[in-house]
C-alpha positions in Angstrom: 9.5 50.9 -13.1 5.8 51.3 -13.9 4.2 48.0 -15.1 7.1 45.9 -13.7 6.5 43.3 -11.0 9.6 42.1 -9.1 9.5 38.6 -7.8 11.7 38.3 -4.7 11.3 34.5 -4.0 9.6 31.7 -5.8 9.8 28.2 -4.4 7.8 25.1 -5.1 8.0 22.0 -2.8 9.9 19.1 -4.3 6.8 16.9 -4.6 5.0 19.6 -6.6 7.7 20.4 -9.1 7.3 19.7 -12.8 3.6 20.3 -12.5 3.6 24.0 -13.6 2.9 25.2 -10.1 5.4 28.0 -10.5 3.8 29.0 -13.8 0.4 29.1 -12.1 1.7 31.2 -9.2 3.3 33.7 -11.6 0.2 34.0 -13.7 -2.0 34.5 -10.7 0.2 37.2 -9.2 0.5 38.9 -12.6 -3.3 38.8 -13.2 -4.3 40.0 -9.8 -2.0 42.9 -9.0 -4.6 45.5 -10.1 -2.2 47.1 -12.6 -1.2 46.4 -16.2 1.9 44.2 -15.6 4.0 44.4 -18.7 7.2 42.9 -17.2 8.2 40.5 -14.4 11.7 40.7 -13.1 13.8 38.6 -10.6 17.4 38.2 -9.7 18.6 34.6 -9.9 21.9 32.9 -9.2 23.1 31.9 -12.8 23.9 28.4 -11.4 20.2 28.0 -10.6 19.3 26.4 -13.9 15.9 25.2 -12.7 14.7 28.7 -11.9 16.1 30.1 -15.1 14.3 27.3 -17.1 11.0 28.1 -15.2 11.0 31.8 -16.1 12.2 31.1 -19.7 9.5 28.5 -20.3 6.8 30.7 -18.7 7.8 33.5 -21.0 7.5 31.2 -24.0 4.1 29.8 -22.8 2.7 33.3 -22.3 4.1 34.8 -25.6 6.6 36.9 -23.7 10.3 37.6 -24.2 12.9 36.3 -21.8 16.1 38.3 -21.2 19.0 37.6 -18.8 22.0 39.7 -17.9 24.5 40.0 -15.1 23.2 42.4 -12.4 25.3 41.8 -9.4 28.8 40.3 -9.2 29.8 38.0 -6.3 32.0 40.8 -5.1 28.9 42.9 -4.4 27.9 40.4 -1.7 29.5 39.0 1.5 31.9 36.2 1.0 30.3 32.9 -0.1 27.4 34.5 -2.1 27.4 34.0 -5.8 26.6 36.5 -8.6 23.0 37.3 -9.4 21.6 37.7 -12.9 18.6 39.9 -13.6 16.0 38.1 -15.6 13.1 39.8 -17.3 9.9 38.4 -18.9 8.2 41.1 -20.9 5.0 41.4 -22.9 3.6 44.0 -25.2 -0.1 43.3 -24.4 -2.1 43.7 -21.2 -1.6 41.3 -18.2 -5.2 40.2 -18.5 -4.6 38.7 -22.0 -2.2 35.9 -21.1 -2.3 33.2 -18.5 -0.4 30.0 -18.0 -2.0 26.8 -19.1 -3.5 24.8 -16.3 
């Protein structure tokens, strides 16, 4: 979808967590894509509460909205893989208007 950036993987080393590194990475990618990013999407295991909290708090910090819905059931994957929810952070304004706090 035009204006949508899909994040495939986002990982922060344990010693750097809780320092807003993920927020800074997301903001940097959003600001430097060269297009007007109005939404960021990712699929996340619903049991991964840390990742869900990261995207939800980034949405709040950047005046975006956070939405989550079931995208893929565990039966869509090989045995042993869990379900995946689609999360979306969406903004009305241009990507150059909002960045995460440092």
